N, C-alpha and C positions, 0 to 999 in steps of 0.2 A: 383597424389594429396596425398599421403602416403608422399613423400618426402617431401610435402609444409609443413603437417603436423607435421611432424619431426622437421624441423627446425623451427619453429613456437614455438613448442614446448620448443626446445633447446633453443632460444632465451627466452623465456620466466622463464625458469632457471636459466641460463648466467647471467641473466639479474637481476633477485633479488641474485645471489650470487656476483654481483660485488657491487650492493651497501652495502650487509651485511659484505662481509671478502675479497671478491677479489675473484681469479681464476675464473671467468665464462666461461673464454676463454676453457675451458679443457671440457667444456661441450661441446659451440659451435664446437670448432676448430675439434674435432671427428667427429659432426655431418655433418658436411660440407665432410671432407673426407671421411665420407661413401657414401655420394650422388655421390662420382666421381669425388668431387673439388680437383684438385693437390695439395699438401700441403702448398706449398708457397703462392700459390692463395688463399688460402684455410685460409688463415693465414691474409692475407692481409683483406680478406672477410669479418674474424670473428669481427676484429678491427673496420671495417667501420661499422659493424650491432649491434654493442654494443655500439656506441659512441652514439648513441642518448638516449640509456637507462642510460649512463652513465652521460650524461647533464642532463638527470632529476630528477636522483637521486643528484647530484650535487646542482640545485635549491632546490632540499629540503633542503637539508644539506648547506645550504647559509649560516644560521645565523652561524653558527657553525665552521666555517671556521676562522682560524689564527695562529699567529705565530708558529713558527717550532724551540725547543730550542732557542730560544730568537733571531731566524733569520726572517725577515719578508717575509711577504706572496709575495709581489712582485717579489723581487730578487728570492726568489724559484722556480715559477712561470717562471721565463725570461731563469733559466737554464734548469730547467724541457721542457721547448718547444725548449732551442737548442739543446738537446740531443735527444729527439723527432725525428725531423730533419736528424741527421746524424743516428741515427739506423733506421730510417726505410728508407732509401737511402742503408743502408748495409743491412738489410734484403736482396731488388731487385737484389744486385748483390753474394748473398750467397747461395752454390748448395747447395739443399735440404738434400741429405743425410750429407752436415757439422752440418746446422740445425738444425737436428733432434736427433745425436749424444749431440749435447752442452746441451739442454734444459735440460736433469735430474740433470746432476752436478750445474748449477743455480738454480734449485727448491729445491735441495739438502742444499743449501746455506743457500736459506731464509728463509726454514723449520727450519734449525738448530740456526738462529740467532732466531728467533720469538719464540722457545724454549728456549733457554739460553739467550735471553737479558733481562729480568727484573731481574734474577738474577746476569749479567755480568753488569749489571746495578748501582747495590749498590753499587758493590766493585769501578767500575771508578768514580761514583759520586764524595766520597772523595777524588780522585786523579787528578782529571783533571775537566776543564770545557770544553766542544767542542767550538773552534772558528768558526767564520763566514765561514772560508774557506774549514775548514771538509767540514762544515755541507753540503755548495754548492756542493764542488766538488764532492760528495757522492750523493748529489741530481740528478747533471749530467750526471752520471753514471748509476743512476738510470731510466734517461729520456730517455737513447741510448737503455738501456733495454728496455724500455716501448715502444719507436717504432718502435726496430728491433722484437720485439717479444707479450710481455704485458702479458703473462702471467703468473698471479702471481706478477704483479707487484706491485699492491696495499699492498698485502703480506710482500715483500721486504721493501715496504717505512715503512709501523707500525714499522716491524722489528729494522729497522734503526734508525727510531726516539725516538722509543723504547728505545732502547740501549743507544741512544746518550743525548735522552734528559728525561727519568725516567717516563713518563705519561702516563697515562693507555688506552690502544688501544681504548676504547671509544669515548674519548676525541680527539682524533688525524681521527677517521675513514671521517670526512668532509673534513679534510686538505687530507686526503688523496685521497678523491673522487675527490676533485678540480685538484689535478694535475695527477691522472692517468688521467683525461678529456683532460686537458692541451696538455698529451704529447699522445694521441688518435688525436685531434682536429689535430696536424701537420703532425699528420703520415696518416693520413686516406685522406688529400688534395695532400700529394708525393702519397702517393694507387693508387689516380683517375687518377692524370696528368700521371703518368704510366702506365695505362688502366689494372691493376692489380685487379681487383673487378670482381666476378662474379655476376653481377647483379639480374639475375634470381633466384639463390638460397639465396642473401641477401635479398631482400625485406622481405619473412614472418618473415626471423629470426629478422629482423627490428622492424617490430609489434612486436612479442612477446618480445623482449628487451624493448621496451617502458614500454610494463604494466610492467615487472618483476622488472624494475627497479625502477617503480613509488612506488611501493607494497614494494619488500624489504629496499628501502630506509625510506617510513613511520614504518615500522617494526623496522629497528635497532635503530630509536630512541628514542623506547620503553624499548628492551633488554637491561638487566644489561650487565656491561662490562662481568664480569666472560663468561655470554652466548657467547657474542659477540667473546671474547678470543678464548673459545672452539671450536666455527664454524670454528675462523679463522684457529686454529692450525689441528685439524678433515679436512677440506679442504687442507691446507700444503699439509698435510704427506701423503693422499688419492690422489693426484695430482702427487706430487714423485713418488711415487710407479708406477702411471698407467704411467708415461714417461718412467723411469727407462724397464720398461715390453716392452714396444714398441720401445724404440729405441733397446734394447740388447737381447731379448726372441721373 
């Protein structure tokens, strides 16, 4: 009973975090591991459990989905899905020890991009315009990361788009939610086919994530952009510290 309640509450918080700023898997994944699910299976289960909440949030945000850095939504979605398939297959082939060591460094890159992105963008905008090939290539890599782990992939997308396009985080949030959901959609299909989901632990987390995603998305539409950015930076920094501690201490 305690485990069920814990997983429901973890899903609730994670779903709300994903809708607001991303990084929800850093609540759901430790919760699954704490009840005895192995790390790689826990990661696949976390992705599956948070997926319905992501769909809910994407539906709330649907009117705000827009082009990114001058590139249309459809080609961005296509490369995100392709990357998500590649990343989810790669996860299933990766040893847990390698998986644990890589994550903190990927998160550190994401956090650094979020902090420095707006400043770098001011100088870059006067010198270059991002080409479609650059945007799509970066998005494919982000799709791979999303399918592979998914933790803070939304933060990384916001950082990359902010750096290339100079738009504020709040205006990019609906597209971020849609692309994260697209990468997760193909990943969960791969995980289900591979038998990598811990169903007993997954179900209460799904229920919590659905509620959290709905509430978080509606809240995110009303919060000012500086608050959204502040939440994003706090989540990014906190999760980076947590995973460095987990991997090395």
